[in-house]
N, CA, C and O of each residue as an XYZ file, in Angstrom:
420
protein
N      29.489      8.218    -62.578
C      28.974      9.431    -61.968
C      29.902      9.836    -60.833
O      30.235      9.002    -59.991
N      30.319     11.071    -60.788
C      31.244     11.528    -59.753
C      30.461     12.048    -58.552
O      29.289     12.411    -58.646
N      31.158     12.068    -57.428
C      30.547     12.548    -56.184
C      30.795     14.052    -56.091
O      31.921     14.486    -55.846
N      29.751     14.836    -56.285
C      29.917     16.280    -56.360
C      30.015     16.959    -54.992
O      30.554     18.061    -54.888
N      29.490     16.303    -53.931
C      29.475     16.983    -52.632
C      30.492     16.416    -51.641
O      30.598     16.927    -50.525
N      31.229     15.393    -52.009
C      32.257     14.828    -51.128
C      31.716     13.870    -50.085
O      32.433     13.518    -49.149
N      30.473     13.441    -50.223
C      29.868     12.519    -49.248
C      30.560     11.166    -49.252
O      30.646     10.510    -48.214
N      31.047     10.749    -50.396
C      31.698      9.440    -50.500
C      32.957      9.401    -49.631
O      33.241      8.374    -49.015
N      33.714     10.493    -49.570
C      34.926     10.549    -48.751
C      34.578     10.458    -47.274
O      35.275      9.792    -46.509
N      33.505     11.122    -46.873
C      33.081     11.091    -45.471
C      32.668      9.679    -45.081
O      33.038      9.203    -44.008
N      31.909      9.003    -45.935
C      31.478      7.636    -45.659
C      32.674      6.693    -45.580
O      32.704      5.791    -44.743
N      33.653      6.901    -46.448
C      34.849      6.061    -46.445
C      35.626      6.250    -45.148
O      36.109      5.273    -44.574
N      35.755      7.484    -44.677
C      36.460      7.740    -43.410
C      35.713      7.128    -42.231
O      36.338      6.567    -41.331
N      34.394      7.228    -42.224
C      33.596      6.648    -41.139
C      33.739      5.127    -41.134
O      33.843      4.511    -40.073
N      33.742      4.533    -42.311
C      33.918      3.084    -42.402
C      35.306      2.682    -41.908
O      35.445      1.680    -41.205
N      36.323      3.444    -42.265
C      37.684      3.147    -41.821
C      37.780      3.252    -40.297
O      38.457      2.440    -39.665
N      37.117      4.233    -39.707
C      37.134      4.375    -38.251
C      36.450      3.184    -37.587
O      36.919      2.697    -36.558
N      35.344      2.710    -38.167
C      34.656      1.534    -37.622
C      35.537      0.301    -37.733
O      35.575     -0.531    -36.826
N      36.242      0.189    -38.849
C      37.138     -0.955    -39.019
C      38.262     -0.925    -37.988
O      38.624     -1.962    -37.434
N      38.813      0.256    -37.730
C      39.871      0.370    -36.720
C      39.359     -0.021    -35.341
O      40.039     -0.737    -34.604
N      38.161      0.446    -34.987
C      37.583      0.068    -33.684
C      37.378     -1.430    -33.591
O      37.647     -2.035    -32.554
N      36.899     -2.034    -34.680
C      36.688     -3.489    -34.693
C      38.015     -4.219    -34.549
O      38.103     -5.205    -33.817
N      39.043     -3.749    -35.235
C      40.355     -4.383    -35.121
C      40.930     -4.246    -33.718
O      41.514     -5.195    -33.195
N      40.775     -3.086    -33.106
C      41.258     -2.891    -31.737
C      40.495     -3.804    -30.776
O      41.087     -4.367    -29.856
N      39.192     -3.950    -30.984
C      38.386     -4.835    -30.138
C      38.844     -6.281    -30.288
O      39.013     -6.987    -29.294
N      39.043     -6.715    -31.511
C      39.494     -8.087    -31.751
C      40.883     -8.302    -31.158
O      41.151     -9.354    -30.579
N      41.758     -7.323    -31.296
C      43.090     -7.423    -30.702
C      42.995     -7.550    -29.185
O      43.702     -8.361    -28.587
N      42.132     -6.763    -28.564
C      41.937     -6.845    -27.116
C      41.435     -8.216    -26.686
O      41.889     -8.761    -25.680
N      40.503     -8.769    -27.442
C      39.985    -10.104    -27.125
C      41.089    -11.145    -27.257
O      41.208    -12.038    -26.418
N      41.896    -11.032    -28.309
C      42.991    -11.984    -28.494
C      44.024    -11.889    -27.384
O      44.518    -12.916    -26.918
N      44.358    -10.690    -26.953
C      45.313    -10.523    -25.855
C      44.738    -11.107    -24.572
O      45.450    -11.786    -23.833
N      43.469    -10.854    -24.296
C      42.830    -11.396    -23.094
C      42.827    -12.918    -23.122
O      43.087    -13.557    -22.102
N      42.540    -13.498    -24.269
C      42.547    -14.953    -24.399
C      43.946    -15.506    -24.175
O      44.111    -16.526    -23.506
N      44.945    -14.847    -24.724
C      46.328    -15.288    -24.547
C      46.721    -15.248    -23.074
O      47.343    -16.184    -22.573
N      46.365    -14.177    -22.383
C      46.703    -14.060    -20.967
C      46.031    -15.167    -20.169
O      46.659    -15.759    -19.290
N      44.767    -15.458    -20.458
C      44.057    -16.537    -19.754
C      44.706    -17.888    -20.023
O      44.837    -18.712    -19.118
N      45.113    -18.112    -21.270
C      45.724    -19.393    -21.601
C      47.075    -19.553    -20.912
O      47.407    -20.640    -20.439
N      47.853    -18.478    -20.853
C      49.146    -18.544    -20.172
C      48.946    -18.779    -18.676
O      49.681    -19.557    -18.068
N      47.965    -18.118    -18.086
C      47.690    -18.315    -16.655
C      47.268    -19.745    -16.377
O      47.702    -20.342    -15.391
N      46.432    -20.294    -17.227
C      45.980    -21.670    -17.056
C      47.139    -22.648    -17.259
O      47.270    -23.614    -16.507
N      47.971    -22.408    -18.259
C      49.119    -23.284    -18.506
C      50.088    -23.248    -17.330
O      50.661    -24.273    -16.961
N      50.271    -22.062    -16.740
C      51.145    -21.937    -15.578
C      50.592    -22.759    -14.414
O      51.340    -23.489    -13.763
N      49.312    -22.649    -14.153
C      48.687    -23.430    -13.071
C      48.860    -24.926    -13.323
O      49.233    -25.673    -12.418
N      48.593    -25.356    -14.539
C      48.684    -26.789    -14.857
C      50.116    -27.294    -14.734
O      50.340    -28.379    -14.196
N      51.078    -26.536    -15.218
C      52.483    -26.952    -15.137
C      52.941    -27.032    -13.689
O      53.602    -27.992    -13.291
N      52.593    -26.035    -12.914
C      52.974    -26.041    -11.499
C      52.329    -27.223    -10.783
O      52.976    -27.891     -9.977
N      51.070    -27.480    -11.071
C      50.391    -28.615    -10.440
C      51.016    -29.946    -10.841
O      51.093    -30.863    -10.024
N      51.463    -30.061    -12.089
C      52.115    -31.296    -12.523
C      53.405    -31.542    -11.743
O      53.698    -32.675    -11.360
N      54.165    -30.491    -11.512
C      55.407    -30.634    -10.741
C      55.080    -31.050     -9.309
O      55.703    -31.966     -8.771
N      54.114    -30.386     -8.694
C      53.725    -30.746     -7.326
C      53.195    -32.174     -7.259
O      53.494    -32.914     -6.322
N      52.413    -32.547     -8.252
C      51.834    -33.888     -8.248
C      52.919    -34.954     -8.357
O      52.901    -35.934     -7.612
N      53.858    -34.771     -9.276
C      54.943    -35.739     -9.433
C      55.768    -35.882     -8.170
O      56.093    -36.993     -7.752
N      56.108    -34.744     -7.560
C      56.880    -34.771     -6.310
C      56.081    -35.431     -5.192
O      56.630    -36.208     -4.411
N      54.804    -35.129     -5.114
C      53.960    -35.678     -4.044
C      53.789    -37.184     -4.183
O      53.752    -37.897     -3.181
N      53.684    -37.674     -5.411
C      53.537    -39.123     -5.625
C      54.807    -39.843     -5.186
O      54.733    -40.895     -4.551
N      55.963    -39.291     -5.518
C      57.223    -39.899     -5.078
C      57.322    -39.867     -3.558
O      57.706    -40.858     -2.937
N      56.975    -38.732     -2.960
C      56.990    -38.607     -1.501
C      56.036    -39.606     -0.852
O      56.375    -40.221      0.159
N      54.856    -39.769     -1.421
C      53.884    -40.716     -0.871
C      54.408    -42.144     -0.968
O      54.256    -42.930     -0.032
N      55.026    -42.480     -2.099
C      55.563    -43.836     -2.253
C      56.652    -44.121     -1.230
O      56.686    -45.202     -0.644
N      57.540    -43.158     -1.013
C      58.596    -43.333     -0.013
C      57.997    -43.449      1.383
O      58.427    -44.288      2.175
N      57.007    -42.614      1.690
C      56.388    -42.653      3.021
C      55.644    -43.972      3.247
O      55.701    -44.529      4.343
N      54.962    -44.467      2.243
C      54.266    -45.755      2.369
C      55.292    -46.871      2.596
O      55.077    -47.763      3.417
N      56.392    -46.813      1.873
C      57.442    -47.832      2.042
C      58.065    -47.754      3.433
O      58.280    -48.779      4.081
N      58.358    -46.518      3.894
C      58.976    -46.354      5.220
C      58.056    -46.810      6.348
O      58.491    -47.513      7.260
N      56.802    -46.416      6.289
C      55.871    -46.705      7.380
C      55.143    -48.041      7.200
O      54.564    -48.559      8.155
N      55.165    -48.591      6.015
C      54.483    -49.853      5.776
C      52.973    -49.752      5.929
O      52.313    -50.725      6.292
N      52.434    -48.582      5.654
C      50.995    -48.355      5.806
C      50.515    -47.468      4.654
O      51.314    -46.852      3.949
N      49.200    -47.418      4.483
C      48.622    -46.646      3.391
C      48.239    -45.221      3.748
O      47.883    -44.445      2.861
N      48.301    -44.853      5.031
C      47.829    -43.526      5.419
C      48.644    -42.381      4.822
O      48.054    -41.336      4.544
N      49.972    -42.501      4.601
C      50.664    -41.373      3.948
C      50.126    -41.100      2.542
O      50.065    -39.953      2.099
N      49.742    -42.163      1.859
C      49.173    -42.010      0.524
C      47.865    -41.226      0.580
O      47.612    -40.385     -0.283
N      47.045    -41.487      1.568
C      45.785    -40.753      1.735
C      46.034    -39.284      2.059
O      45.341    -38.407      1.542
N      47.023    -39.011      2.914
C      47.333    -37.613      3.245
C      47.790    -36.839      2.012
O      47.378    -35.700      1.792
N      48.642    -37.467      1.217
C      49.118    -36.807     -0.007
C      47.962    -36.606     -0.985
O      47.880    -35.569     -1.643
N      47.076    -37.583     -1.084
C      45.921    -37.457     -1.978
C      45.028    -36.294     -1.552
O      44.544    -35.543     -2.399
N      44.809    -36.142     -0.259
C      43.984    -35.027      0.234
C      44.665    -33.694     -0.053
O      44.013    -32.737     -0.469
N      45.980    -33.631      0.170
C      46.717    -32.389     -0.107
C      46.639    -32.038     -1.591
O      46.463    -30.873     -1.945
N      46.767    -33.037     -2.453
C      46.664    -32.770     -3.890
C      45.254    -32.340     -4.281
O      45.080    -31.485     -5.150
N      44.263    -32.924     -3.649
C      42.876    -32.528     -3.913
C      42.662    -31.054     -3.583
O      42.035    -30.325     -4.351
N      43.179    -30.626     -2.450
C      43.062    -29.213     -2.054
C      43.812    -28.320     -3.045
O      43.302    -27.276     -3.450
N      45.014    -28.728     -3.432
C      45.810    -27.943     -4.382
C      45.079    -27.785     -5.708
O      44.990    -26.680     -6.242
N      44.548    -28.902     -6.247
C      43.868    -28.845     -7.535
C      42.570    -28.041     -7.448
O      42.224    -27.320     -8.384
N      41.861    -28.159     -6.343
C      40.618    -27.401     -6.187
C      40.906    -25.898     -6.134
O      40.195    -25.102     -6.748
N      41.953    -25.518     -5.396
C      42.310    -24.089     -5.324
C      42.732    -23.556     -6.692
O      42.370    -22.440     -7.065
N      43.491    -24.348     -7.434
C      43.908    -23.922     -8.773
C      42.705    -23.768     -9.695
O      42.629    -22.813    -10.468
N      41.777    -24.697     -9.614
C      40.576    -24.618    -10.446
C      39.771    -23.366    -10.118
O      39.265    -22.696    -11.018
N      39.653    -23.056     -8.849
C      38.913    -21.850     -8.445
C      39.614    -20.601     -8.962
O      38.953    -19.678     -9.437
N      40.945    -20.556     -8.877
C      41.686    -19.385     -9.381
C      41.481    -19.208    -10.878
O      41.248    -18.091    -11.339
N      41.564    -20.288    -11.640
C      41.386    -20.184    -13.094
C      39.955    -19.775    -13.426
O      39.739    -18.944    -14.308
N      38.980    -20.348    -12.730
C      37.582    -19.986    -12.982
C      37.304    -18.525    -12.636
O      36.582    -17.843    -13.364
N      37.872    -18.039    -11.532
C      37.689    -16.624    -11.174
C      38.300    -15.706    -12.225
O      37.694    -14.707    -12.612
N      39.495    -16.047    -12.683
C      40.147    -15.219    -13.707
C      39.349    -15.245    -15.004
O      39.209    -14.218    -15.668
N      38.829    -16.406    -15.365
C      38.015    -16.505    -16.580
C      36.721    -15.715    -16.431
O      36.282    -15.062    -17.378
N      36.107    -15.768    -15.253
C      34.872    -15.026    -14.999
C      35.122    -13.522    -15.128
O      34.349    -12.804    -15.764
N      36.225    -13.053    -14.510
C      36.557    -11.628    -14.622
C      36.810    -11.244    -16.069
O      36.359    -10.188    -16.514
N      37.528    -12.089    -16.817
C      37.784    -11.795    -18.213
C      36.529    -11.810    -19.053
O      36.383    -10.999    -19.967
N      35.622    -12.721    -18.757
C      34.370    -12.830    -19.501
C      33.460    -11.647    -19.267
O      32.762    -11.196    -20.175
N      33.469    -11.148    -18.053
C      32.554    -10.063    -17.694
C      33.225     -8.700    -17.658
O      32.734     -7.782    -17.001
N      34.336     -8.564    -18.354
C      34.938     -7.259    -18.543
C      35.710     -6.724    -17.358
O      36.025     -5.534    -17.317
N      36.019     -7.560    -16.409
C      36.824     -7.116    -15.284
C      38.283     -7.013    -15.693
O      38.639     -7.253    -16.847
N      39.107     -6.659    -14.743
C      40.519     -6.560    -15.017
C      41.088     -7.933    -15.298
O      40.649     -8.932    -14.728
N      42.064     -7.972    -16.176
C      42.751     -9.229    -16.418
C      43.771     -9.414    -15.317
O      44.638     -8.566    -15.105
N      43.664    -10.504    -14.634
C      44.600    -10.799    -13.558
C      45.143    -12.184    -13.748
O      44.412    -13.105    -14.113
N      46.429    -12.337    -13.503
C      46.987    -13.677    -13.592
C      46.460    -14.497    -12.435
O      46.229    -13.991    -11.337
N      46.281    -15.746    -12.704
C      45.690    -16.634    -11.706
C      46.616    -16.921    -10.567
O      46.254    -17.656     -9.647
Protein backbone atom coordinates (compact mmCIF):
# COMPACT_ATOMS: atom_id res chain seq x y z
CA UNK A 1 0.00 0.00 0.00
CA UNK A 2 1.47 3.37 -0.97
CA UNK A 3 1.40 6.51 1.12
CA UNK A 4 -0.99 8.82 -0.70
CA UNK A 5 -0.66 11.90 1.53
CA UNK A 6 3.11 11.96 2.17
CA UNK A 7 2.79 11.37 5.93
CA UNK A 8 5.46 8.67 5.83
CA UNK A 9 8.07 11.18 4.60
CA UNK A 10 7.20 13.61 7.39
CA UNK A 11 7.51 10.88 10.03
CA UNK A 12 10.85 9.78 8.57
CA UNK A 13 12.21 13.35 8.72
CA UNK A 14 11.01 13.79 12.31
CA UNK A 15 12.66 10.52 13.29
CA UNK A 16 15.91 11.57 11.59
CA UNK A 17 15.85 14.88 13.49
CA UNK A 18 15.36 13.02 16.79
CA UNK A 19 18.24 10.72 15.93
CA UNK A 20 20.50 13.69 15.19
CA UNK A 21 19.60 15.31 18.53
CA UNK A 22 20.31 12.03 20.32
CA UNK A 23 23.66 11.70 18.56
CA UNK A 24 24.63 15.28 19.41
CA UNK A 25 23.65 14.66 23.05
CA UNK A 26 25.70 11.47 23.21
CA UNK A 27 28.64 13.24 21.57
CA UNK A 28 28.41 16.02 24.16
CA UNK A 29 28.39 13.50 27.00
CA UNK A 30 31.40 11.71 25.54
CA UNK A 31 33.35 14.96 25.16
CA UNK A 32 32.50 15.96 28.74
CA UNK A 33 33.63 12.57 30.02
CA UNK A 34 36.88 12.83 28.07
CA UNK A 35 37.59 16.29 29.47
CA UNK A 36 36.95 15.07 33.04
CA UNK A 37 39.21 12.07 32.53
CA UNK A 38 42.02 14.21 31.12
CA UNK A 39 41.69 16.66 34.03
CA UNK A 40 41.80 13.82 36.54
CA UNK A 41 44.78 12.18 34.81
CA UNK A 42 46.62 15.52 34.84
CA UNK A 43 46.01 15.92 38.58
CA UNK A 44 47.15 12.36 39.29
CA UNK A 45 50.29 12.64 37.15
CA UNK A 46 51.27 15.95 38.71
CA UNK A 47 50.69 14.56 42.19
CA UNK A 48 52.84 11.52 41.40
CA UNK A 49 55.74 13.76 40.40
CA UNK A 50 55.36 15.87 43.55
CA UNK A 51 55.07 12.78 45.71
CA UNK A 52 58.21 11.17 44.29
CA UNK A 53 60.21 14.37 44.70
CA UNK A 54 58.88 14.92 48.22
CA UNK A 55 59.76 11.38 49.33
CA UNK A 56 63.34 11.83 48.12
CA UNK A 57 63.52 15.24 49.82
CA UNK A 58 62.16 13.77 53.05
CA UNK A 59 64.68 10.93 52.98
CA UNK A 60 67.57 13.35 52.49
CA UNK A 61 66.26 15.64 55.25
CA UNK A 62 65.84 12.74 57.68
CA UNK A 63 69.39 11.60 56.90
CA UNK A 64 70.82 15.12 57.29
CA UNK A 65 69.03 15.95 60.53
CA UNK A 66 68.97 12.44 61.99
CA UNK A 67 65.37 12.93 63.07
CA UNK A 68 61.89 11.98 61.87
CA UNK A 69 60.28 15.43 61.88
CA UNK A 70 61.17 16.28 58.23
CA UNK A 71 59.29 13.15 57.20
CA UNK A 72 56.21 14.34 59.11
CA UNK A 73 56.38 17.80 57.51
CA UNK A 74 56.55 16.29 54.03
CA UNK A 75 53.68 13.93 54.86
CA UNK A 76 51.51 16.87 55.98
CA UNK A 77 52.38 18.84 52.83
CA UNK A 78 51.47 15.86 50.66
CA UNK A 79 48.21 15.41 52.56
CA UNK A 80 47.27 19.02 51.82
CA UNK A 81 48.27 18.64 48.16
CA UNK A 82 46.22 15.46 47.69
CA UNK A 83 43.21 16.90 49.51
CA UNK A 84 43.23 20.03 47.33
CA UNK A 85 43.51 17.92 44.17
CA UNK A 86 40.62 15.72 45.29
CA UNK A 87 38.46 18.77 45.94
CA UNK A 88 39.29 20.21 42.49
CA UNK A 89 38.39 16.95 40.73
CA UNK A 90 35.18 16.57 42.74
CA UNK A 91 34.13 20.17 41.99
CA UNK A 92 34.77 19.69 38.28
CA UNK A 93 32.83 16.42 38.30
CA UNK A 94 29.95 18.06 40.20
CA UNK A 95 29.79 20.90 37.66
CA UNK A 96 29.88 18.40 34.80
CA UNK A 97 27.21 16.24 36.39
CA UNK A 98 24.86 19.13 37.00
CA UNK A 99 25.23 20.79 33.63
CA UNK A 100 27.63 23.53 34.61
CA UNK A 101 30.49 24.68 32.48
CA UNK A 102 33.24 22.21 31.85
CA UNK A 103 36.34 23.49 33.54
CA UNK A 104 39.70 21.89 33.81
CA UNK A 105 40.60 21.04 37.34
